[in-house]
Each structure stands twice: as structure tokens, then as C-alpha cells.
N, C-alpha and C positions, 0 to 999 in steps of 0.2 A: 411056244412064239419064245425064240432067243434076242437079244440087241445086242446091238454090233456097234464100234468105234473103231475107226481108222484114223490114226493120228494125222492123217497128211487131205486131212478133209479137205480143207483149201486150197489145197496146191498150195499153199505157204505152211512149212510147216511153225516157221515164227510168230503169223500171224494165231494160229490153231493153238498153240503155246500163252499165249497173253491171254485170247478169250477163254481159257479155262482156266491157268492160275486167277486171274483177274475176280473171275465169279466165284471162284470156290474161293479166295481169300476174302472178296464181302462176304459169301454166308460165315465163314468161321467168323468173321469179325462180328458180323450183330448178333452170331448167336455168345459170344461172350461178352458182347454189350448189354446184353440181356443181363443179363446176372448182373455184371456191376451196376444196370442202374438200377434193378430190386436191391444190389446192398447199400446203394446209393440211400433209395429212400427208406431203407429200414433203419437210418443211418449207421451200419456197418461200412467200416475203413477198409477202403481196398483198393488197387489198382487198377488203369486202366489195363487193356489187355495186352498181354506180351506175346510177339508170335515167334513161334520155334522153328528157327532157320531148318531147310533141308540141303546137305550138303552140295557142294557146288555139281555132283556127278549126277544131281535126282535134282536139277531144274527145274524139268518138266510137273513137279507136282507144287516147287514154289515151298511151302511149309510142312512143317509136321503138328500143324495147329497151333494153338494159345493156350493161354489162360489168365486169369485174374489171378492174385496173391490177394488173400483178406488176410490184414492184418490184426483185427480186430473180434473177440469173442463173440458167435451172435448165444445170442440166452435166450429167445421164441422158436418154437418147435413151428410156429408158423411161416415166420421169419427164413428160418433156414428151408424151408419147402419153395417158396417163393421163387426166391437168390435160387436154389438149384434148377426149379424149373422154368426159369424165365427164358433160361439161355436154351435149352434145346425146345421150348415153343418160339425163340426169335428168329435161328435160325431155320426150321419148318417154314415156317410166314415165307421166310426170304428164298429157301429152296423150291418149295414146291411153286412157285409162280417161273423160277430160273430152270426148273423143267421143261414147264409148260412150254416157255417162247423156244427153248431148243429143242424142241420136239418136233414143233410148229417151222422149227428151221432144218430141222431133220431131211434127208433124201428115205426113200423107199428105196430097198435092193432086193432082188432074186437073190434067194438062198445059194442057187451055185454061179454066185460073183462075188461071194466073201474072203476069198485069200487073202492072208495075214493079218486077217482081225483077231478080235477078243469079245470073247461071247461072253456077256456080264449076267446075272444073274439079275429077276424082276419079283419086285412087288404086288400086294395087291392091288396098289396105289400107282404103282409103275403101270402096270396089268387096263387099270381103270384110265386114266391120263393117252394112252394108248393109245388107247380104243375110241376114248375122245377125241382127239388129237388125228387120226388115221382111220376112220370108220372102214375104208375097202380093203384094207390090208388081208390080204390072201394068204393061208398057209405057206405058199412058197414063196411068201416073199419076207421080211424082215425091214428091222429101219438101220440106219445108217446114221449116228448119232451125233449129234454136230457136238461140239467142244464145251459149248453151255450148257448141255443137255449134260452131259456124263458129269459136270460140274456138281449140278444139281441132287445127281443120281449120286454123287458122292456124297452131298450133303446132306442129302437123308439118312448114305450106312452112318455121317458120323451122328448124326443128329441122334439112331436109333443105339449106336455103342454107348452115349453121354449116358443115355437112361438107363442101361444095366447097374443095377447096383454091386458093380465090383471092386467100387474103390477107387482113390482117386491115383495119376504121376506119382 
């Protein structure tokens, strides 16, 4: 099963972009705020989240992400673990409901009518949520993702990438 998105889903390009950007920005903000909250809890000096703006020609995505700046050393390993894990956990907690709401708002289409669509990969979680929200989906059908569902999918992708131990920006 492939997941589809067509950017003119609502019929209004601006409405579609605003729904996507707003939802993704909330997911990214909550993710970074999770890091900030646990930094404050462990008395580590850190800034509030800064958003990295996307260039004007990429306004569709709104932001290239966000970050907080740690201004003091983290001396305890448990504090480092909690500060590092709090962001992905908070982002996941927001991305999953956004994905569920978006899937409920999404339309089922025949696979023969998918011209101009972007085909996305799906994870086990995505397959489970798709099965829960669209239990009668047939092999000849697919889901045209609502912009909120696409933002939830991107939120899960960003959360997964943040968990990879490859270093920081």
C-alpha cells in the first residue's frame, strides 16, 4: 500500500500550505520545547527554541527545523539522557494524534486516479494507523493524505532522524 499526497487537496493552495506549515511548526516547536523543559528541570541554562527559516522559494515547508542552545555544561548523565530524549518523545506524542486526525480527514482514492501524486514510504506505525482509520481499504485503493496527515508523517520522520546517534548540526 502506498500513501499519496496531492498538494491542491483542499482546492485552495493557500489553505493547504497553511494547514501543513502550522501543524508541522507545532510538532517541531513541541519537540524543541521538550528539550527546553527538561533542561530547565535539571537547572541547565538553555534558550527557548529558535526556528530555522526556510528560504522564500521553499515557503511550502515553512522551516528547516528548530534548535535550542545549551549555555551551560550538563554534568550528570541522567540529565543528558532526559534532555536528549524529551524532544523526540514530546514530538512523537504530538505527531501521532496529528497523523490520526489527518488520516481521518484523508480521502480514499482508486490507484488508477493518482496522476501527479507523490508516493511516500510507510512505517509499521503508519500501516497500523492506516488500518485503524481505514479498515476497509482495498488493494485497488489508496489514501490521498490530508495536509495534517502529511505533517504528522514528516513529524515522525524528523523524530526518527533526531534519535539517530550521528551528532548535531
